[in-house]
N, C-alpha and C positions, 0 to 999 in steps of 0.2 A: 827781656832776659829769657833765655832758653835754658830748660832744666831737663836732665834725663834721669830716669828711674828704671832699673833693670831688676826684675823678678824672674824666676825661672819660667821660661816660655812666654813672658810678657815683657814688652818695651814701651816705655811712656815717654812721650816728648810733651813738655809743656811751655807755653810761650805766654808771658804775661808783658804786654806792652806797657811802656811808662812814658817814653819821649813824646810820641804823637798825641796820647792824651793829655800830657801836661802842657804842651804847647796850645792845644786847642782850648783847654780849660783856662790857661793864661789870656789867651788872645778873647776870649768870651768875657772874661772878668774885665778886661781893658775896655772892651767895646760896651760892655753894660755900665760901668762907671762914667765913660765919657757921655753915653746917651743920658743918665741921670743927671751929670753935672750942668749939661748944656741943654736940658730940655726946653726950657722957656725961651731960649734963644735960636731954636731951629725952627725951620719952615716944616709945615706937616709932612711934606713928601720926604724930607730929609729924616724926619722921625721914624716914618714908616720904612724907608730904605734902611736905617740903622737897626731898627727892631727885627725886620726880616734878616738882616746878616746874623744878629746875635741867635735868632731862631734857627737859622741853618748850621751855625756852629754847633748849637746844642744838640740839633738832629743828627749831625755827623758824629758828635761825641757819643751820644747814646745808642746809636744804631750801628755804627761801622767798628769802632773799638770794641774788642772782645778778648777775653782770655782763651786761648785754644789749647785743647788737651787732645793728643792722638795717642790711642792705645793699640799697639800691635800684639794681637794675641794669637799664638800659634795654636794653642789647645782648642780654642773655639773658632780657629781659622777665620778671624774677623779682625778688621781694623775699624775701631770707633773714633770718630771725630765729633768732640764735644765744644761747641763755640758758646761761651757764656758773657754776655754784656751786661749793662745795667739793667736794662728792661726788656732783654730779649735773650733766648736760649735757644740753640738748634743743635741738633745731634744728627749725625750720618753714620752709617754703617756700609763697610765694603767688604768684599770676600778677599781673604788673605791670599787665595790660590791665584786670583788675578793679578796680585801686586808684582811689578817687574823691577822698580827702583825708585829712589828718591832722587831729584836733581834741583838745581837752582835756576830759576827764571830770572834772566838780566834783561832790564830795559834801559837803553840809553838815549838821552836826549841832550840837549843843550846844557842843562843845569848838572849833568853828571848821570850816574848809574844809579838805579835802584834794584833791590833784590827781593826775592821771596822763595821760600822753599815749595816744591810742587812733588806730589806723589804721582807717579807713573804706573798705571795699570795697563793690562792687555787690551786689545782692540774687542775682546769678547765682554768686558766688565760693564759697558752701558747697557747691554742686553739683559744681564743679571741684576742690574740695578733696582732698587725700589721704585716703582712707577711713578710715585708722587715726587721723589727726589729727582729723577731723570725728567719729569715734566716741569719742575721748577728750574732746574739747569738749562733745559732747551730754550725756555722762555727767557732767561738771563741772557743767553746766547743771540736770540733773535734780537732783542732789544739793545744789543751792543754792550752789555756789563760784561760778558765772559768773553776773552779773547782765546782761551785754552779749548783744546778739543775736549769731549765729554770724559775720555779716559784718562784725563790728567786733572788731578783735583788739588788746587792751592792750599797751602797750610794757613794763609791768611787771606782776607779779602782785598788787601792793599800790599804794594810793594813798599820798602823802606829803604833808606839810604844807610849810610854808616859802614860802607864796605860790606862784601860778600862772604867775609869770613865766618859770621856767625851762622847764616844758612848753609854755607859749605860744610862747616864742622857737623852741623845736623844731618845733613845729606849723607855724609860719609859714616856717621854713628848709626844711621837708620840701615845703610846699605851693609854695612859690616856686621850688624846684629841679623839682619834677614839673610845674609850669606850671598848676597848679589854684587856683580861687579859694577 
């Protein structure tokens, strides 16, 4: 769910994912229950595989899924992005003067299309970025976890289905507030 809040000079976009965490939690409960019910009848390597599978589901649930709040502040000339998960929190700040527009990233494959909101900055933004943040993003890019250029910041760490209407509305609202086309 995406929520918008406008205060004079400040525009806030919040996203609280519910479908992806709900599916992960449901699958984790099913796998854990299955493992518990059939523990005595399973071979050791099946037990190990099932336990590892549950651990991976929990790891994804606790690290990837996060509430995202983006605060556009004209007075402070900053864009602050806060990502808060169950066990982790991460904050990033960018200069508002480098902000160009918001757009929707679309990924098409055989299963359909997935979408996410992306903030696009000028090519000068990576040089003005916090060195620690730039180093982390460059490391993610070298490892193949980041496909976007450094001057594009994704709203969430993952793409989601359900049509591009939500991200498109958010991009339009951000661009209208920022006065960009």
